[in-house]
Biopython code that builds the backbone (N, CA, C, O; Angstrom):
import numpy as np
from Bio.PDB.StructureBuilder import StructureBuilder

atoms = [
    (1, "LEU", "N", (45.852, 7.157, -19.369)),
    (1, "LEU", "CA", (46.056, 8.243, -20.320)),
    (1, "LEU", "C", (47.131, 7.820, -21.315)),
    (1, "LEU", "O", (48.248, 7.475, -20.930)),
    (2, "THR", "N", (46.785, 7.851, -22.576)),
    (2, "THR", "CA", (47.757, 7.578, -23.635)),
    (2, "THR", "C", (47.803, 8.796, -24.551)),
    (2, "THR", "O", (46.774, 9.256, -25.046)),
    (3, "VAL", "N", (49.016, 9.310, -24.769)),
    (3, "VAL", "CA", (49.183, 10.448, -25.668)),
    (3, "VAL", "C", (49.978, 10.000, -26.887)),
    (3, "VAL", "O", (50.763, 9.054, -26.830)),
    (4, "GLY", "N", (49.755, 10.702, -27.982)),
    (4, "GLY", "CA", (50.457, 10.379, -29.222)),
    (4, "GLY", "C", (50.953, 11.640, -29.903)),
    (4, "GLY", "O", (50.634, 12.751, -29.480)),
    (5, "PRO", "N", (51.729, 11.467, -30.950)),
    (5, "PRO", "CA", (52.304, 12.604, -31.673)),
    (5, "PRO", "C", (51.259, 13.322, -32.526)),
    (5, "PRO", "O", (50.211, 12.767, -32.857)),
    (6, "LEU", "N", (51.566, 14.539, -32.862)),
    (6, "LEU", "CA", (50.696, 15.297, -33.771)),
    (6, "LEU", "C", (51.144, 15.036, -35.204)),
    (6, "LEU", "O", (51.649, 15.928, -35.885)),
    (7, "ASP", "N", (50.951, 13.807, -35.643)),
    (7, "ASP", "CA", (51.291, 13.459, -37.017)),
    (7, "ASP", "C", (50.081, 13.715, -37.922)),
    (7, "ASP", "O", (49.002, 14.079, -37.456)),
    (8, "ASP", "N", (50.288, 13.516, -39.213)),
    (8, "ASP", "CA", (49.214, 13.790, -40.175)),
    (8, "ASP", "C", (47.966, 12.953, -39.897)),
    (8, "ASP", "O", (46.845, 13.448, -40.021)),
    (9, "ASP", "N", (48.156, 11.691, -39.524)),
    (9, "ASP", "CA", (47.004, 10.822, -39.252)),
    (9, "ASP", "C", (46.173, 11.355, -38.086)),
    (9, "ASP", "O", (44.948, 11.426, -38.182)),
    (10, "ASN", "N", (46.827, 11.728, -36.992)),
    (10, "ASN", "CA", (46.097, 12.257, -35.830)),
    (10, "ASN", "C", (45.458, 13.611, -36.132)),
    (10, "ASN", "O", (44.346, 13.888, -35.680)),
    (11, "ARG", "N", (46.153, 14.453, -36.890)),
    (11, "ARG", "CA", (45.551, 15.754, -37.247)),
    (11, "ARG", "C", (44.286, 15.545, -38.069)),
    (11, "ARG", "O", (43.292, 16.246, -37.883)),
    (12, "ARG", "N", (44.330, 14.575, -38.981)),
    (12, "ARG", "CA", (43.161, 14.276, -39.817)),
    (12, "ARG", "C", (42.045, 13.635, -38.978)),
    (12, "ARG", "O", (40.891, 14.056, -39.056)),
    (13, "GLN", "N", (42.388, 12.621, -38.181)),
    (13, "GLN", "CA", (41.385, 11.894, -37.390)),
    (13, "GLN", "C", (40.660, 12.807, -36.404)),
    (13, "GLN", "O", (39.445, 12.698, -36.238)),
    (14, "PHE", "N", (41.396, 13.703, -35.751)),
    (14, "PHE", "CA", (40.794, 14.558, -34.736)),
    (14, "PHE", "C", (40.462, 15.960, -35.265)),
    (14, "PHE", "O", (40.105, 16.856, -34.500)),
    (15, "LYS", "N", (40.589, 16.131, -36.600)),
    (15, "LYS", "CA", (40.210, 17.388, -37.264)),
    (15, "LYS", "C", (40.918, 18.597, -36.649)),
    (15, "LYS", "O", (40.283, 19.582, -36.273)),
    (16, "LEU", "N", (42.242, 18.499, -36.555)),
    (16, "LEU", "CA", (43.062, 19.570, -35.996)),
    (16, "LEU", "C", (43.571, 20.465, -37.111)),
    (16, "LEU", "O", (43.659, 20.036, -38.262)),
    (17, "PRO", "N", (43.910, 21.713, -36.779)),
    (17, "PRO", "CA", (44.462, 22.604, -37.795)),
    (17, "PRO", "C", (45.741, 22.020, -38.388)),
    (17, "PRO", "O", (46.570, 21.482, -37.653)),
    (18, "PRO", "N", (45.913, 22.119, -39.714)),
    (18, "PRO", "CA", (47.076, 21.511, -40.361)),
    (18, "PRO", "C", (48.409, 22.080, -39.863)),
    (18, "PRO", "O", (49.420, 21.380, -39.892)),
    (19, "GLY", "N", (48.426, 23.307, -39.419)),
    (19, "GLY", "CA", (49.669, 23.925, -38.958)),
    (19, "GLY", "C", (50.060, 23.569, -37.534)),
    (19, "GLY", "O", (51.141, 23.949, -37.083)),
    (20, "MET", "N", (49.212, 22.852, -36.819)),
    (20, "MET", "CA", (49.517, 22.501, -35.427)),
    (20, "MET", "C", (50.598, 21.426, -35.410)),
    (20, "MET", "O", (50.375, 20.306, -35.868)),
    (21, "ARG", "N", (51.755, 21.767, -34.887)),
    (21, "ARG", "CA", (52.905, 20.851, -34.924)),
    (21, "ARG", "C", (53.412, 20.454, -33.543)),
    (21, "ARG", "O", (53.927, 19.347, -33.384)),
    (22, "ASN", "N", (53.284, 21.316, -32.542)),
    (22, "ASN", "CA", (53.812, 21.034, -31.211)),
    (22, "ASN", "C", (52.706, 20.594, -30.269)),
    (22, "ASN", "O", (51.563, 21.042, -30.366)),
    (23, "GLY", "N", (53.075, 19.704, -29.354)),
    (23, "GLY", "CA", (52.122, 19.186, -28.389)),
    (23, "GLY", "C", (51.929, 17.694, -28.579)),
    (23, "GLY", "O", (52.587, 17.066, -29.409)),
    (24, "VAL", "N", (51.013, 17.136, -27.795)),
    (24, "VAL", "CA", (50.653, 15.719, -27.904)),
    (24, "VAL", "C", (49.142, 15.607, -27.866)),
    (24, "VAL", "O", (48.465, 16.434, -27.255)),
    (25, "ILE", "N", (48.624, 14.600, -28.509)),
    (25, "ILE", "CA", (47.178, 14.418, -28.546)),
    (25, "ILE", "C", (46.771, 13.283, -27.612)),
    (25, "ILE", "O", (47.458, 12.265, -27.519)),
    (26, "VAL", "N", (45.661, 13.466, -26.929)),
    (26, "VAL", "CA", (45.125, 12.415, -26.065)),
    (26, "VAL", "C", (44.450, 11.390, -26.970)),
    (26, "VAL", "O", (43.393, 11.648, -27.546)),
    (27, "GLU", "N", (45.090, 10.204, -27.086)),
    (27, "GLU", "CA", (44.585, 9.147, -27.967)),
    (27, "GLU", "C", (43.668, 8.173, -27.232)),
    (27, "GLU", "O", (42.794, 7.560, -27.845)),
    (28, "ASN", "N", (43.864, 8.030, -25.934)),
    (28, "ASN", "CA", (43.054, 7.109, -25.157)),
    (28, "ASN", "C", (43.021, 7.606, -23.717)),
    (28, "ASN", "O", (44.027, 8.085, -23.195)),
    (29, "ILE", "N", (41.860, 7.489, -23.081)),
    (29, "ILE", "CA", (41.725, 7.923, -21.701)),
    (29, "ILE", "C", (40.700, 7.034, -21.001)),
    (29, "ILE", "O", (39.598, 6.818, -21.505)),
    (30, "ASP", "N", (41.079, 6.531, -19.852)),
    (30, "ASP", "CA", (40.185, 5.692, -19.054)),
    (30, "ASP", "C", (39.155, 6.599, -18.385)),
    (30, "ASP", "O", (39.522, 7.581, -17.739)),
    (31, "ASP", "N", (37.879, 6.282, -18.532)),
    (31, "ASP", "CA", (36.808, 7.129, -17.992)),
    (31, "ASP", "C", (36.898, 7.319, -16.482)),
    (31, "ASP", "O", (36.387, 8.307, -15.955)),
    (32, "ASP", "N", (37.536, 6.391, -15.782)),
    (32, "ASP", "CA", (37.619, 6.461, -14.326)),
    (32, "ASP", "C", (39.004, 6.907, -13.838)),
    (32, "ASP", "O", (39.350, 6.684, -12.678)),
    (33, "SER", "N", (39.792, 7.531, -14.713)),
    (33, "SER", "CA", (41.152, 7.933, -14.361)),
    (33, "SER", "C", (41.200, 9.349, -13.788)),
    (33, "SER", "O", (40.256, 10.129, -13.919)),
    (34, "ARG", "N", (42.321, 9.651, -13.154)),
    (34, "ARG", "CA", (42.548, 11.025, -12.666)),
    (34, "ARG", "C", (42.533, 12.014, -13.827)),
    (34, "ARG", "O", (42.046, 13.137, -13.693)),
    (35, "ALA", "N", (43.067, 11.588, -14.960)),
    (35, "ALA", "CA", (43.105, 12.465, -16.132)),
    (35, "ALA", "C", (41.692, 12.820, -16.588)),
    (35, "ALA", "O", (41.414, 13.981, -16.888)),
    (36, "ALA", "N", (40.796, 11.831, -16.643)),
    (36, "ALA", "CA", (39.407, 12.092, -17.051)),
    (36, "ALA", "C", (38.706, 12.976, -16.025)),
    (36, "ALA", "O", (37.976, 13.897, -16.391)),
    (37, "ARG", "N", (38.926, 12.698, -14.743)),
    (37, "ARG", "CA", (38.297, 13.523, -13.701)),
    (37, "ARG", "C", (38.811, 14.961, -13.717)),
    (37, "ARG", "O", (38.112, 15.873, -13.275)),
    (38, "SER", "N", (40.022, 15.169, -14.222)),
    (38, "SER", "CA", (40.550, 16.532, -14.304)),
    (38, "SER", "C", (39.939, 17.307, -15.465)),
    (38, "SER", "O", (40.063, 18.530, -15.538)),
    (39, "GLY", "N", (39.272, 16.582, -16.385)),
    (39, "GLY", "CA", (38.607, 17.238, -17.505)),
    (39, "GLY", "C", (39.207, 16.931, -18.857)),
    (39, "GLY", "O", (38.665, 17.362, -19.875)),
    (40, "LEU", "N", (40.318, 16.192, -18.905)),
    (40, "LEU", "CA", (40.892, 15.829, -20.202)),
    (40, "LEU", "C", (39.935, 14.945, -20.975)),
    (40, "LEU", "O", (39.209, 14.137, -20.396)),
    (41, "GLN", "N", (39.941, 15.108, -22.310)),
    (41, "GLN", "CA", (39.050, 14.341, -23.171)),
    (41, "GLN", "C", (39.816, 13.784, -24.358)),
    (41, "GLN", "O", (40.858, 14.313, -24.744)),
    (42, "LEU", "N", (39.293, 12.719, -24.928)),
    (42, "LEU", "CA", (39.842, 12.146, -26.144)),
    (42, "LEU", "C", (39.927, 13.238, -27.209)),
    (42, "LEU", "O", (38.960, 13.969, -27.422)),
    (43, "GLY", "N", (41.063, 13.354, -27.871)),
    (43, "GLY", "CA", (41.232, 14.353, -28.923)),
    (43, "GLY", "C", (41.785, 15.680, -28.454)),
    (43, "GLY", "O", (42.127, 16.529, -29.276)),
    (44, "ASP", "N", (41.881, 15.880, -27.131)),
    (44, "ASP", "CA", (42.514, 17.104, -26.620)),
    (44, "ASP", "C", (43.979, 17.117, -27.028)),
    (44, "ASP", "O", (44.616, 16.067, -27.108)),
    (45, "VAL", "N", (44.509, 18.299, -27.283)),
    (45, "VAL", "CA", (45.928, 18.454, -27.568)),
    (45, "VAL", "C", (46.563, 19.188, -26.393)),
    (45, "VAL", "O", (46.186, 20.317, -26.078)),
    (46, "ILE", "N", (47.525, 18.540, -25.751)),
    (46, "ILE", "CA", (48.244, 19.159, -24.641)),
    (46, "ILE", "C", (49.390, 19.953, -25.249)),
    (46, "ILE", "O", (50.321, 19.387, -25.823)),
    (47, "LEU", "N", (49.309, 21.272, -25.113)),
    (47, "LEU", "CA", (50.293, 22.172, -25.709)),
    (47, "LEU", "C", (51.430, 22.517, -24.754)),
    (47, "LEU", "O", (52.579, 22.667, -25.171)),
    (48, "GLU", "N", (51.098, 22.642, -23.462)),
    (48, "GLU", "CA", (52.092, 23.035, -22.463)),
    (48, "GLU", "C", (51.891, 22.225, -21.187)),
    (48, "GLU", "O", (50.776, 21.824, -20.854)),
    (49, "VAL", "N", (52.981, 22.000, -20.492)),
    (49, "VAL", "CA", (52.961, 21.429, -19.149)),
    (49, "VAL", "C", (53.756, 22.370, -18.261)),
    (49, "VAL", "O", (54.925, 22.647, -18.529)),
    (50, "GLY", "N", (53.121, 22.860, -17.204)),
    (50, "GLY", "CA", (53.805, 23.792, -16.313)),
    (50, "GLY", "C", (54.244, 25.064, -17.004)),
    (50, "GLY", "O", (55.304, 25.612, -16.703)),
    (51, "ARG", "N", (53.428, 25.530, -17.926)),
    (51, "ARG", "CA", (53.673, 26.754, -18.700)),
    (51, "ARG", "C", (54.894, 26.671, -19.609)),
    (51, "ARG", "O", (55.461, 27.694, -19.994)),
    (52, "LYS", "N", (55.297, 25.440, -19.950)),
    (52, "LYS", "CA", (56.403, 25.223, -20.882)),
    (52, "LYS", "C", (55.883, 24.403, -22.059)),
    (52, "LYS", "O", (55.247, 23.368, -21.860)),
    (53, "PRO", "N", (56.151, 24.859, -23.290)),
    (53, "PRO", "CA", (55.657, 24.150, -24.472)),
    (53, "PRO", "C", (56.159, 22.708, -24.536)),
    (53, "PRO", "O", (57.265, 22.397, -24.095)),
    (54, "ILE", "N", (55.327, 21.847, -25.091)),
    (54, "ILE", "CA", (55.645, 20.435, -25.265)),
    (54, "ILE", "C", (55.993, 20.202, -26.735)),
    (54, "ILE", "O", (55.225, 20.551, -27.631)),
    (55, "ALA", "N", (57.163, 19.605, -26.965)),
    (55, "ALA", "CA", (57.597, 19.327, -28.335)),
    (55, "ALA", "C", (57.009, 18.022, -28.866)),
    (55, "ALA", "O", (56.733, 17.904, -30.060)),
    (56, "GLY", "N", (56.817, 17.040, -27.978)),
    (56, "GLY", "CA", (56.315, 15.746, -28.425)),
    (56, "GLY", "C", (56.090, 14.812, -27.257)),
    (56, "GLY", "O", (56.096, 15.234, -26.100)),
    (57, "VAL", "N", (55.892, 13.535, -27.566)),
    (57, "VAL", "CA", (55.546, 12.534, -26.557)),
    (57, "VAL", "C", (56.643, 12.389, -25.507)),
    (57, "VAL", "O", (56.343, 12.377, -24.313)),
    (58, "ALA", "N", (57.899, 12.278, -25.919)),
    (58, "ALA", "CA", (58.998, 12.101, -24.960)),
    (58, "ALA", "C", (59.085, 13.293, -24.015)),
    (58, "ALA", "O", (59.340, 13.124, -22.822)),
    (59, "ASP", "N", (58.877, 14.476, -24.531)),
    (59, "ASP", "CA", (58.898, 15.702, -23.724)),
    (59, "ASP", "C", (57.775, 15.670, -22.680)),
    (59, "ASP", "O", (58.002, 15.985, -21.512)),
    (60, "PHE", "N", (56.569, 15.290, -23.103)),
    (60, "PHE", "CA", (55.447, 15.185, -22.169)),
    (60, "PHE", "C", (55.739, 14.150, -21.093)),
    (60, "PHE", "O", (55.553, 14.425, -19.907)),
    (61, "GLU", "N", (56.192, 12.968, -21.483)),
    (61, "GLU", "CA", (56.453, 11.901, -20.516)),
    (61, "GLU", "C", (57.521, 12.315, -19.499)),
    (61, "GLU", "O", (57.411, 11.989, -18.317)),
    (62, "LYS", "N", (58.543, 13.025, -19.951)),
    (62, "LYS", "CA", (59.597, 13.496, -19.042)),
    (62, "LYS", "C", (59.022, 14.459, -18.015)),
    (62, "LYS", "O", (59.277, 14.318, -16.819)),
    (63, "ARG", "N", (58.256, 15.425, -18.469)),
    (63, "ARG", "CA", (57.681, 16.413, -17.544)),
    (63, "ARG", "C", (56.664, 15.779, -16.604)),
    (63, "ARG", "O", (56.570, 16.167, -15.440)),
    (64, "TYR", "N", (55.904, 14.810, -17.097)),
    (64, "TYR", "CA", (54.933, 14.114, -16.251)),
    (64, "TYR", "C", (55.663, 13.342, -15.153)),
    (64, "TYR", "O", (55.246, 13.369, -13.995)),
    (65, "SER", "N", (56.736, 12.665, -15.505)),
    (65, "SER", "CA", (57.463, 11.864, -14.514)),
    (65, "SER", "C", (58.190, 12.736, -13.494)),
    (65, "SER", "O", (58.415, 12.300, -12.365)),
    (66, "GLU", "N", (58.554, 13.944, -13.866)),
    (66, "GLU", "CA", (59.262, 14.859, -12.960)),
    (66, "GLU", "C", (58.331, 15.626, -12.028)),
    (66, "GLU", "O", (58.776, 16.184, -11.025)),
    (67, "ALA", "N", (57.054, 15.655, -12.352)),
    (67, "ALA", "CA", (56.100, 16.451, -11.556)),
    (67, "ALA", "C", (55.948, 15.869, -10.163)),
    (67, "ALA", "O", (55.956, 14.652, -9.981)),
    (68, "ARG", "N", (55.811, 16.737, -9.193)),
    (68, "ARG", "CA", (55.683, 16.312, -7.805)),
    (68, "ARG", "C", (54.226, 15.949, -7.465)),
    (68, "ARG", "O", (53.944, 14.798, -7.131)),
    (69, "ASN", "N", (53.316, 16.902, -7.545)),
    (69, "ASN", "CA", (51.930, 16.671, -7.119)),
    (69, "ASN", "C", (50.919, 16.799, -8.245)),
    (69, "ASN", "O", (50.026, 15.964, -8.382)),
    (70, "ARG", "N", (51.056, 17.832, -9.044)),
    (70, "ARG", "CA", (50.076, 18.062, -10.109)),
    (70, "ARG", "C", (50.725, 18.823, -11.248)),
    (70, "ARG", "O", (51.778, 19.443, -11.097)),
    (71, "LEU", "N", (50.065, 18.756, -12.385)),
    (71, "LEU", "CA", (50.558, 19.409, -13.591)),
    (71, "LEU", "C", (49.532, 20.422, -14.076)),
    (71, "LEU", "O", (48.337, 20.128, -14.129)),
    (72, "LEU", "N", (49.995, 21.602, -14.425)),
    (72, "LEU", "CA", (49.144, 22.588, -15.073)),
    (72, "LEU", "C", (49.302, 22.388, -16.570)),
    (72, "LEU", "O", (50.399, 22.519, -17.113)),
    (73, "LEU", "N", (48.199, 22.069, -17.231)),
    (73, "LEU", "CA", (48.223, 21.789, -18.666)),
    (73, "LEU", "C", (47.504, 22.881, -19.442)),
    (73, "LEU", "O", (46.429, 23.330, -19.044)),
    (74, "LEU", "N", (48.096, 23.307, -20.547)),
    (74, "LEU", "CA", (47.391, 24.149, -21.510)),
    (74, "LEU", "C", (46.916, 23.206, -22.606)),
    (74, "LEU", "O", (47.716, 22.520, -23.242)),
    (75, "VAL", "N", (45.604, 23.182, -22.817)),
    (75, "VAL", "CA", (44.976, 22.205, -23.711)),
    (75, "VAL", "C", (44.230, 22.930, -24.825)),
    (75, "VAL", "O", (43.515, 23.903, -24.585)),
    (76, "TYR", "N", (44.414, 22.434, -26.055)),
    (76, "TYR", "CA", (43.637, 22.905, -27.199)),
    (76, "TYR", "C", (42.458, 21.968, -27.367)),
    (76, "TYR", "O", (42.615, 20.748, -27.402)),
    (77, "ARG", "N", (41.271, 22.559, -27.471)),
    (77, "ARG", "CA", (40.046, 21.771, -27.664)),
    (77, "ARG", "C", (39.040, 22.599, -28.456)),
    (77, "ARG", "O", (38.718, 23.723, -28.072)),
    (78, "GLY", "N", (38.556, 22.058, -29.537)),
    (78, "GLY", "CA", (37.468, 22.677, -30.285)),
    (78, "GLY", "C", (37.716, 24.104, -30.741)),
    (78, "GLY", "O", (36.795, 24.919, -30.750)),
    (79, "GLY", "N", (38.933, 24.412, -31.114)),
    (79, "GLY", "CA", (39.240, 25.742, -31.631)),
    (79, "GLY", "C", (39.699, 26.742, -30.593)),
    (79, "GLY", "O", (40.011, 27.881, -30.942)),
    (80, "GLY", "N", (39.750, 26.354, -29.325)),
    (80, "GLY", "CA", (40.190, 27.257, -28.264)),
    (80, "GLY", "C", (41.113, 26.543, -27.295)),
    (80, "GLY", "O", (41.377, 25.349, -27.439)),
    (81, "THR", "N", (41.597, 27.274, -26.316)),
    (81, "THR", "CA", (42.484, 26.696, -25.318)),
    (81, "THR", "C", (41.920, 26.879, -23.917)),
    (81, "THR", "O", (41.138, 27.795, -23.663)),
    (82, "LEU", "N", (42.327, 25.998, -23.018)),
    (82, "LEU", "CA", (41.922, 26.081, -21.624)),
    (82, "LEU", "C", (43.023, 25.467, -20.764)),
    (82, "LEU", "O", (43.832, 24.674, -21.245)),
    (83, "PHE", "N", (43.042, 25.840, -19.499)),
    (83, "PHE", "CA", (43.977, 25.259, -18.549)),
    (83, "PHE", "C", (43.255, 24.188, -17.740)),
    (83, "PHE", "O", (42.101, 24.358, -17.345)),
    (84, "LEU", "N", (43.957, 23.080, -17.502)),
    (84, "LEU", "CA", (43.455, 22.006, -16.642)),
    (84, "LEU", "C", (44.562, 21.608, -15.673)),
    (84, "LEU", "O", (45.745, 21.710, -15.998)),
    (85, "VAL", "N", (44.182, 21.163, -14.499)),
    (85, "VAL", "CA", (45.152, 20.682, -13.508)),
    (85, "VAL", "C", (45.009, 19.169, -13.435)),
    (85, "VAL", "O", (43.931, 18.643, -13.155)),
    (86, "LEU", "N", (46.122, 18.477, -13.693)),
    (86, "LEU", "CA", (46.148, 17.014, -13.686)),
    (86, "LEU", "C", (46.915, 16.538, -12.467)),
    (86, "LEU", "O", (48.116, 16.789, -12.371)),
    (87, "PRO", "N", (46.260, 15.859, -11.531)),
    (87, "PRO", "CA", (46.995, 15.284, -10.394)),
    (87, "PRO", "C", (47.974, 14.228, -10.890)),
    (87, "PRO", "O", (47.644, 13.437, -11.773)),
    (88, "ASN", "N", (49.174, 14.215, -10.326)),
    (88, "ASN", "CA", (50.186, 13.259, -10.758)),
    (88, "ASN", "C", (50.285, 12.060, -9.829)),
    (88, "ASN", "O", (50.666, 10.977, -10.273)),
    (89, "LYS", "N", (49.965, 12.216, -8.593)),
    (89, "LYS", "CA", (50.148, 11.115, -7.621)),
    (89, "LYS", "C", (48.815, 10.658, -7.080)),
    (89, "LYS", "O", (48.764, 9.746, -6.255)),
]
sb = StructureBuilder()
sb.init_structure("model")
sb.init_model(0)
sb.init_chain("A")
sb.init_seg("    ")
for serial, (resi, resn, name, xyz) in enumerate(atoms, 1):
    if name == "N":
        sb.init_residue(resn, " ", resi, " ")
    sb.init_atom(name, np.array(xyz, "f"), 0.0, 1.0, " ", f" {name:<3s}", serial, name[0])
structure = sb.get_structure()
């Protein structure tokens, strides 16, 4: 799983709303990874981890590394949001 910032290039490439500023975008995902099996997809925007908003990549990485077993993610996809559970270990 590789996440990136919500910069202008990523907003344009993944056709995201111009006002979307917080969160991280899934830039790359291995088809056989835990992240893919949890339902994450290329172009998803992770808005929250553990019901706490994500400001950017460093914020996501910190929360991911601190998680014990799994992460509850709020994800923006295709104009709507959904919750996904990502196993951490």
